[in-house]
C-alpha positions as CSV (number, residue, x, y, z in Angstrom):
1,M,-4.9,15.5,-9.3
2,I,-7.9,15.9,-7.0
3,G,-8.0,16.3,-3.3
4,S,-10.1,14.3,-0.9
5,L,-12.8,17.0,-0.5
6,E,-12.9,17.3,-4.3
7,G,-13.4,13.5,-4.5
8,E,-16.2,13.6,-1.9
9,V,-17.9,16.4,-3.8
10,L,-17.6,14.5,-7.1
11,L,-19.0,11.3,-5.7
12,T,-21.9,13.3,-4.1
13,L,-22.6,15.0,-7.3
14,Q,-22.5,11.8,-9.2
15,R,-25.0,10.3,-6.8
16,L,-27.3,13.4,-7.0
17,K,-27.0,13.6,-10.8
18,K,-27.6,17.4,-10.7
19,A,-27.4,19.7,-7.8
20,S,-26.7,23.3,-6.6
21,A,-23.8,24.0,-4.3
22,R,-26.4,24.2,-1.4
23,Q,-27.8,20.8,-2.3
24,V,-24.3,19.3,-2.4
25,L,-23.5,21.0,1.0
26,A,-26.7,19.5,2.5
27,S,-25.7,16.0,1.2
28,L,-22.1,16.3,2.5
29,N,-22.7,17.8,5.9
30,R,-22.5,15.4,8.8
31,P,-22.6,16.0,12.5
32,G,-19.1,16.9,13.8
33,T,-17.7,17.8,10.3
34,P,-19.6,20.9,9.2
35,L,-18.5,22.4,5.8
36,A,-19.1,26.1,4.8
37,Y,-21.2,26.9,1.8
38,T,-18.4,28.9,0.4
39,T,-16.0,25.9,0.7
40,V,-18.3,23.7,-1.4
41,A,-19.0,26.5,-3.9
42,T,-15.3,27.0,-4.3
43,V,-14.6,23.3,-4.8
44,L,-17.4,23.0,-7.4
45,A,-15.9,26.1,-9.3
46,R,-12.5,24.4,-9.3
47,L,-13.9,21.1,-10.5
48,H,-15.6,23.0,-13.3
49,A,-12.4,24.7,-14.3
50,K,-10.7,21.3,-14.4
51,G,-13.5,20.1,-16.6
52,L,-14.7,17.5,-14.1
53,V,-18.2,18.9,-13.8
54,R,-20.6,20.9,-16.0
55,R,-22.7,23.8,-14.8
56,T,-25.6,25.8,-16.1
57,R,-27.2,28.9,-14.7
58,E,-30.8,28.8,-13.5
59,P,-33.1,31.4,-11.9
60,C,-33.7,31.1,-8.2
61,R,-35.1,33.2,-5.4
62,G,-33.2,36.4,-5.4
63,G,-31.2,35.9,-8.6
64,Q,-29.4,33.1,-10.4
65,R,-27.4,30.1,-9.3
66,Y,-25.2,27.4,-10.9
67,V,-26.5,23.9,-11.1
68,Y,-23.8,21.3,-11.5
69,R,-23.9,18.0,-13.3
70,S,-21.5,15.1,-13.0
71,V,-19.6,14.1,-16.1
72,D,-17.6,11.0,-16.9
73,F,-14.5,12.3,-15.0
74,E,-12.9,8.9,-14.6
75,H,-11.6,8.8,-18.2
76,K,-10.3,12.3,-18.1
77,Y,-8.8,11.8,-14.6
78,L,-6.9,8.6,-15.7
79,V,-5.6,10.2,-18.9
80,N,-4.3,13.2,-16.8
81,V,-2.6,10.9,-14.4
82,L,-0.9,9.1,-17.2
83,R,0.2,12.4,-18.7
84,G,1.5,13.4,-15.4
85,V,3.7,10.3,-15.2
86,V,5.2,11.2,-18.6
87,T,5.7,14.9,-17.7
88,L,7.2,14.2,-14.2
89,F,9.4,11.1,-15.0
90,G,10.1,11.4,-18.7
91,P,11.2,8.4,-20.7
92,S,12.2,6.4,-17.6
93,G,8.7,6.8,-16.2
94,V,7.2,5.6,-19.5
95,V,9.4,2.5,-19.4
96,H,8.5,1.7,-15.8
97,L,4.8,2.3,-16.6
98,N,5.0,-0.1,-19.6
99,E,6.7,-2.7,-17.3
100,E,3.9,-2.4,-14.7
101,L,1.2,-2.6,-17.5
102,A,2.8,-5.8,-18.7
103,K,2.2,-7.3,-15.3
104,L,-1.5,-6.8,-15.4
105,K,-3.9,-9.8,-15.7
106,P,-5.8,-9.9,-18.9
107,S,-9.1,-9.0,-17.0
108,E,-7.3,-6.0,-15.4
109,E,-6.0,-4.8,-18.8
110,R,-9.4,-5.0,-20.3
111,E,-10.9,-3.0,-17.5
112,L,-8.2,-0.4,-17.8
113,R,-8.7,-0.2,-21.5
114,R,-12.4,0.1,-21.0
115,R,-11.9,3.0,-18.5
116,L,-9.5,4.7,-20.8
117,K,-11.9,4.1,-23.7
118,L,-9.1,2.5,-25.8
């Protein structure tokens, strides 16, 4: 699962395609809701640990920095949510999930299959 700030960072990085923590911070900061650089850097590191972003090192003034790239996180996220349902609720959760999936319209089912790459 991802939190709201993680979601904002992911969407920002997806829009920017590739960015350092400072660039993500500049894109996220709005008057009245300032974020700290360390907060954004920590969120990016956690997203990297979850496999939701990629990063490479590049030289910069005074040393090196990570540059982050967005990845297709939607598929991985949806699969993790489905695994969470199975883990948390066991067989009864799977039965309920199947019942809910059976209620989908054909277009919704196709879209879900596309997103899950099935």
